[in-house]
N, C-alpha and C positions, 0 to 999 in steps of 0.2 A: 282090741288092743286100746284103740282109742279111746273106747267107753272109759276102760279102767283108767287111762290116764287122765281123764276128764273128774272122773271120780275122785281119783287121788289129789290134782289141783284143786279141786273143789274144799276138799277137806283141810287143806295147805291154806286154801283163802280164809276159809271160816276161823282156822286158829289163829292166823296173823289178824285178822279183826279183832276175835278178843284180847289179842295182846295190845294190840295198839290202844286199846281203852284202858291198860295196866300202863304203859309206858307213858300214855298223855297224863296219867294223875302221878307219875313218878317224880321222885322228887331230882333234881339236877344231879345231885349228890349221888344217889342210888343208881342214875343212870353213868355216870362217870363211875364208879365203883366197876359197872358191869364190864365197860371198856377196858379196863384196868386188868381185871381179871382175864378177858380173853387176849390182851397183849400178854399176860404173865404164861397164859396156856398155850400161846402161838411160840413164846421163846422157849417154853418147854418140849415144844414138839418138832423142833427145827429137822432133826434126823427123818422122822416119819416124812415131814413135807418136801425133803429133799429129795428122798428114796420115790416117793409118788410122781415129783417132778421128773425126775431122770427116766421113768415109765413113759411118762407123755413126750418128752423128748426124743424118745428112742421111736416111737409110733411116729412123729414127726417128720422124724428124717429118713425114715422109711417110705413115708408118704410124698418127700422131696419137696417139701416149700420151701417157703423162700427165707433169705438169711433176717429179712425183718421179720418176719413170723416168728422164727426161732427166739429172735433176741426179745420179743413183746414176752412169751410165754415163759422163758426161761427164769429160775430163781437159782442163788446162791446165797451162802451167808451174809454178805453182806448185804443183799436186798433183803434177804429175811430179818436181819437187824434193822434195815431203814424199814420194812413194814411194820413191826415191833413199835419203834420210836412214834412212828405216825400215828399208830393207835394213842400212844402214849400222849403225843401233841394233842389229840383230838380231845381227850379225857379231861383235859385243864382248861379247853377253851370255855369261854362264858359261855352260859346257859343259852341257845336260843329261842327255847320256848318261854312264853310268859312276859315277852319284853313289852314295852309301853312304848308304841313306835312314834305317837304324837298322842295330845290329848287336846281339849280345849271346853269351854262352855259357850252355851249358847245362852241368848238374853233373857230365854224363861227359866234359866238357872239349871237347866240339864246339862250334865256332864258328861262328857265324848271322851273314849279312851279305845285307840287304836293298838291290837293286843296280839303278839304273834303265838299262832298255833300248829301243833302238827298237820302236815297233810292227810295222815291216816297210814294206809297201805301202800307201799311203792314196791313196784315189779321193776326188776332192772336186768336187763338182757343185754349178754356182754360176751366179747368174743376173747379167746386165746390169752387173757390176761389175768392169771391166778390171785395176781395180788387184790383187782377189783372186789374178789370175794371178801378179803377183809378189811379194807377202804369202807366200800358200801355199807358193811354190817354195822361199822364205828359211826360213820356219818350218820345213818338213819339211827340209831339209838342215840346219838347225841342230840338229834333232832326230835326224840320222841316218836317216830315212825316206827312201825314194823317193817319188814321188807319181806320179799320172794324174789330170790335170787336165780338165772337161769345163765348159767355158764355156757361157753363153748365145748363143745365135745372133745375137740383135742386136747384141753389142758383140764377136762374133770377128772383126773387121778389126783391133780393138784389142790383143786377146787374142792374137793371131798377130804384131803387131808386138813385143809384150812378151816374148813368148815365144822370137822370135830372139834377143832381146839375153838370156835364160837362158841359152840355147844356147852363144852365143858365151861366155858367162863360164864355163860347164862346158869348153868346148873351153880355154880359156885355160889352166885351171888342172889340167886331164887328169884331170878328173873324169868318170864315165862318161855321155854323154851321155842312158840309159836313166832317170838319176836323175830326170829331171823331165819328163813328156812332157804333149803337149796333144793332146787329141781333137778333130780338124779337123771332122769328121762332124756334120753339123747335123741328121740323121737321129736320130729319139730312139730307135731301137732301140740305139743305142750305150748310152744310160743303162741301157738293161735289161740287157744285157751286164755292164754294170758292176755292177750289181743281184744279179745271178746268182752274182758272185764271181770271175768269169772262171778258171774251174776251179781255186779254191781260192788263186789267186794274189794274190788283193785282202784285206789284212786289215782295213780299215776302210773306211767310205763315212762323209763328210763331205757334206752338204747346207748349201747357202746359198743361201736365196732365198725365195719366197714360199710361203704355206700349202699353195696347190695341187701345188708340188713336194715340200715337205717331208714332204706327206702321203702322196704316192705313193711316195717312197722308203721310209717308215716300214712301207707295206703290203706293197711288192715286194722289198725287202730279203732276201737270203740270205745277209749279213755283217751282221755290228756296222755301227749305225749310232751316230755321236754328233751327235744332233739341236740346230738352233737353230729353235726355234718362232717363233710371233709376238712381236711387241715392245708388249704391251699395257701400257703402263706408264702407272702412277698416280705421283700428287704428291699427298698430303694437307698440307691447310695447318691445324694444330692451333689451338688458340685463343690457346694462348702464344708464337705465331710472330712475329717483328719483321715488320710490316707490308711496310717497304721491301726487306727481304730475299726475302719470300713473294713480291712482284711482280717483283723481277729474276730469281729461281730459276724462276719458273713460265714466264715469258717465254724463258727460255734454252731451260728443257727441251722446250717446245714448238716454238720458231721459231728457233733456232740453225740445225739441218737438219731439214725434217718429214719428209724421206724415209728416215731413217736406222729402225733398229731402238730404237736408245735413245730415241727421240722420245715425249716424254708424250703420251697419246691422252684421259688423264681427271684431271679435277682434282678434288678431296673437299677441301671446305672446312666445318669446324668451324661449325656454325651460330650460337656464341656470339661468333664475330668475324667474321661474314660481313657484317654488314651496314656496319661499316667498312672492312673489308679486300678484299671480294670487288668493288667497285667499282672500285678503284685496279689491281684486276689485269685488269679488263674494259678499261680504260681502255689499258693498255701493249699489251694483245691486238689490240684492236679497232685502234690505232692502227700496229699490225706486219703488221695485214691479216688476221688471224685471225677465223675463222667459228667460234661461241661454240653448241652444244646444250645446254641447262639442264632440269633439273626444275623441277617449278611452284615449289617453296620458294626456288629460287635466282633465278628470273624474277620473284618478286615484290618481288627487292632491286635489281633490275638488269632491267628489261624491253627493254634493247638486246639480250639473247642469245635465240636462238631456242628453241623448245620442242624439247627432245629426244624420241625416239622410242624404242622398248623396244629396238632394233637397234642403238641409238647405246653401248650400254652393252657394254663386251668387245668392241670394235670396232676394229681397226688402221686407222687412217684414212689414215696416211701422208700427208697433205695438211694444208694450214693448217687445221684442223679440231678443236676439241677440245670432247669433252663434260665437264660440271660438275653437279656435285649435291651439295648440303648434307647433312652427316651429323651425328649428334648429339655422337658422340666417338669415342675410340679403338678401341671394341672394334666399331662400327657401318662406321668405315673399313676395319678389317683382313677383317670379313665380306664385305663389298663385295669387298676385292682378291680376296679368297679367291674368290669366285664368279666373278667375272669377270676376272681377272687371269691373266696366262699363264706365269707362274713366271720372267719375265725380270727385270724392273728396275722397282723403287718407291722413294718419297722420301719421307721427312716433314719438314716446316718445321716447328721449335718451338726455343723456349729452355728447355725442359724437359727436361733430360737424362736422369732417370728414365724420364718416358714415352717419350723418343725410343728406349732402349735397349729398352724393353717390345716399341715396334712392330718393330725391327730382330729381337727375340727371335721374334716372334709370326708376321710376315709370310714364307712360306713361299716366297722368291726367290731367283733364283742371286745377285742385288745388291738391297742394302738399303741406301740412301742415308739421312743424315740431313744436312741443311741443305746440300744439294748437289743439282745439277742432272743428271737422269736422264741426260744425254748424255756422261756419264764413264762409262758402260757402253762401254768401247772400250780394247781390249786397249793399247794404247798408252800411254792413260792409266795403266793399273794398272802401268806399266812395263814389260810383257812385248815393248816393240818393236813387234808387232802381233797382229792375231789372226785366226785363221780365221772364228770364231763366237762367239756367245754360247751355251753349250750351256744348255739350260734342264732338261734331265733331272738324275737323279744318280747315274747310274752311271758310273765311270771319271773324269769331267771333268765340271763345272760352272762356270757364268761363262765370262768370256773365255778362248778356247783359244788358249794360245801354245805356243811351243816344248816347256816344261816339261810341258804335259800332252798332248803328242804322243808321250809315253813312257809304257813299262810297266815292271816288273821282273820279277827272277827272285830265287833264294835261291841264294847260292854258301855250302856248308856245306865246312869244313874240319876235319881230325880227325888222331889219329896213332895208327890202327889199332883205333879202336873197332867193336865188334860188337853187333849187337841181342841182348839177352836172348831166350832160347828162351821 
């Protein structure tokens, strides 16, 4: 069976490689038309997609998975409308391919241009998020890349229904169907073959999922990996914060959607304002159904919070649970985030502009916010249309990975007969 899967994967990779050459030469307008056609096909397939999603949700309920897991894989008419609109937004984005990023002329008259180019064939491995199937397809098309998608088995029916619409859109615009392919094998060996590079035909792997998935890919991959690690996000309420703003931002950061990577997992409160501000925050979070686990100093101010254990610091709950800790000042807050954060997203709430700039300079995360919810860690909110993930590494791309971040570059050099001196 593994041999058959490997042969199928290699065939998909060969088709993707051929398609990537067509995409790299295709005009921006042609790629936009393909994305628009996929959006139209998705819009016309809503009933089929929702029926497939219902099957996935029924299986998931039988397996007694978490509420956050169910939320991530759930589709409804509103989410499908948002998916379609996201694709239309991506289709309207400026073309990320062929951009002159910089240019200069050397004293010898040689003209240099640094120009953006597609990466080639991108393998995207993700869990329980059927919307990634559409987002990833559109972002790869927008950036001139072919995509091999491998979604989680829990949402396979939903992903297949979405993929059928993608193929319909590609056919309608005479784009190669190999431009976007979905691995239907649930056997994990398919992931293993992707991580080996499919005999040099895969240029990049992007994981989007839990810690175990990302750790495995980082450990086993023989091709470059653009990693999306845990979203261990902190909100620091400084003593100069507006109390009402602090309550609203913390509440949104934690409770808007608890199962996404931008959800806050730890609240740090300046001990100089805690007596006044912390009980108000606790009121709002308790009313919203959030469990709070706090250190001893915070519990002295509000005993409604449970006692935090050592394991609650640096933990991605992905649930209505928030760790709470008092800190003396900005330096202690930054040191705590440095020790327990994941380099994803962190925020400060303060009216002190100078201190906010200091926090943003010192916290070494992909996204650092001032007076705004951590749940803005999203490519759509950045104006990228969508994202494949939040890259927490420092090479190639960092933060939301949209179409622009799925390109590399090459140097174009023009002369008039120059020769290198002996």
